[in-house]
C-alpha positions as a Markdown table, in Angstrom:
| # | Residue | x | y | z |
|---|---|---|---|---|
| 1 | Met | -11.4 | -245.9 | 99.6 |
| 2 | Thr | -15.1 | -245.3 | 100.1 |
| 3 | Glu | -18.2 | -247.2 | 99.6 |
| 4 | Arg | -20.5 | -244.2 | 100.3 |
| 5 | Ile | -20.6 | -242.8 | 96.8 |
| 6 | Ser | -21.5 | -245.8 | 94.5 |
| 7 | Gly | -22.0 | -248.7 | 96.9 |
| 8 | Thr | -18.8 | -250.3 | 95.7 |
| 9 | Pro | -15.3 | -249.3 | 96.8 |
| 10 | Cys | -13.8 | -246.3 | 94.9 |
| 11 | Thr | -11.0 | -243.9 | 95.7 |
| 12 | Val | -11.6 | -240.3 | 96.7 |
| 13 | Ile | -9.3 | -237.5 | 97.9 |
| 14 | Asn | -9.4 | -237.3 | 101.7 |
| 15 | Thr | -10.9 | -233.9 | 102.4 |
| 16 | Pro | -12.5 | -232.8 | 105.6 |
| 17 | Tyr | -15.9 | -233.4 | 104.0 |
| 18 | Val | -15.0 | -237.0 | 103.2 |
| 19 | Gln | -13.8 | -237.5 | 106.8 |
| 20 | Lys | -17.1 | -236.0 | 108.1 |
| 21 | Ile | -19.4 | -238.2 | 106.0 |
| 22 | Gly | -17.3 | -241.3 | 106.5 |
| 23 | Thr | -16.1 | -243.9 | 104.1 |
| 24 | Lys | -18.0 | -247.1 | 105.2 |
| 25 | Gln | -21.5 | -248.1 | 104.4 |
| 26 | Thr | -24.1 | -247.8 | 107.2 |
| 27 | Trp | -25.0 | -251.0 | 109.1 |
| 28 | Ile | -28.3 | -251.3 | 107.3 |
| 29 | Glu | -26.7 | -250.9 | 103.9 |
| 30 | Ser | -24.2 | -253.7 | 104.7 |
| 31 | Val | -27.0 | -256.0 | 106.0 |
| 32 | Leu | -29.1 | -255.3 | 102.9 |
| 33 | Asn | -26.1 | -255.8 | 100.6 |
| 34 | Lys | -25.8 | -259.4 | 101.8 |
| 35 | Asn | -29.3 | -260.2 | 100.5 |
| 36 | Lys | -29.0 | -261.3 | 96.9 |
| 37 | Lys | -32.4 | -259.9 | 95.9 |
| 38 | Leu | -32.0 | -256.6 | 97.6 |
| 39 | Lys | -28.3 | -255.9 | 96.8 |
| 40 | Lys | -29.1 | -254.5 | 93.3 |
| 41 | Trp | -31.6 | -252.0 | 94.7 |
| 42 | Val | -29.4 | -250.9 | 97.6 |
| 43 | Lys | -26.5 | -250.3 | 95.2 |
| 44 | Met | -28.8 | -248.3 | 92.9 |
| 45 | Val | -30.1 | -246.1 | 95.7 |
| 46 | Arg | -26.6 | -245.6 | 97.1 |
| 47 | Phe | -25.3 | -244.7 | 93.6 |
| 48 | Ser | -28.1 | -242.2 | 93.2 |
| 49 | Ile | -27.4 | -240.6 | 96.5 |
| 50 | Gly | -23.6 | -240.5 | 95.9 |
| 51 | Met | -24.0 | -239.1 | 92.4 |
| 52 | Asn | -26.3 | -236.3 | 93.7 |
| 53 | Ala | -23.8 | -235.5 | 96.4 |
| 54 | Thr | -20.9 | -235.5 | 93.8 |
| 55 | Lys | -23.0 | -233.3 | 91.5 |
| 56 | Asn | -23.8 | -230.8 | 94.3 |
| 57 | Ala | -20.2 | -230.8 | 95.4 |
| 58 | Ala | -19.0 | -230.1 | 91.9 |
| 59 | Thr | -21.5 | -227.3 | 91.1 |
| 60 | Lys | -21.4 | -225.6 | 94.5 |
| 61 | Ala | -17.9 | -224.0 | 95.0 |
| 62 | Thr | -17.1 | -225.1 | 98.6 |
| 63 | Tyr | -14.2 | -226.7 | 100.3 |
| 64 | Lys | -16.4 | -229.7 | 101.0 |
| 65 | Thr | -16.3 | -231.0 | 97.4 |
| 66 | Val | -15.8 | -234.7 | 96.8 |
| 67 | Trp | -13.4 | -235.4 | 93.9 |
| 68 | Val | -12.9 | -238.9 | 92.8 |
| 69 | Ala | -9.1 | -239.6 | 92.5 |
| 70 | Gly | -9.1 | -242.7 | 90.4 |
| 71 | Pro | -6.8 | -245.7 | 90.7 |
| 72 | Ser | -3.8 | -244.0 | 89.0 |
| 73 | Ile | -3.4 | -241.6 | 92.0 |
| 74 | Glu | -1.4 | -244.3 | 93.8 |
| 75 | His | 1.4 | -243.8 | 91.4 |
| 76 | Thr | 1.7 | -240.0 | 92.0 |
| 77 | Asn | 5.1 | -239.2 | 93.6 |
| 78 | Lys | 5.0 | -235.4 | 93.6 |
| 79 | Ile | 2.9 | -232.5 | 92.6 |
| 80 | Leu | 4.3 | -230.3 | 89.8 |
| 81 | Pro | 3.3 | -226.9 | 88.6 |
| 82 | Thr | 1.4 | -226.9 | 85.3 |
| 83 | Lys | 4.2 | -225.1 | 83.5 |
| 84 | Ala | 6.7 | -228.0 | 84.4 |
| 85 | Ile | 4.2 | -230.6 | 83.3 |
| 86 | Ile | 3.7 | -228.9 | 79.9 |
| 87 | Arg | 7.5 | -228.5 | 79.5 |
| 88 | Arg | 8.0 | -232.2 | 80.2 |
| 89 | Leu | 5.3 | -233.1 | 77.6 |
| 90 | Val | 6.7 | -230.8 | 74.9 |
| 91 | Ser | 10.3 | -231.9 | 75.3 |
């Protein structure tokens, strides 16, 4: 779970890049998020920064990419090859 992409908690795949940038808000963001009038603006700025980082990670082919996993990743038990998945879907 990280708050660094959109300002609200979301799940991401734990890559070395995610470990490097961290998953928690900065102290100033957390202080500003407690102010009802500033919270909306802080979240908009964080969302903009996070989306630009995600766009850059997706368009630049590096190992540092940030891919959002989504809430369904918690139910993944094993990784199957594509051929096996298609065979399961067809049968």
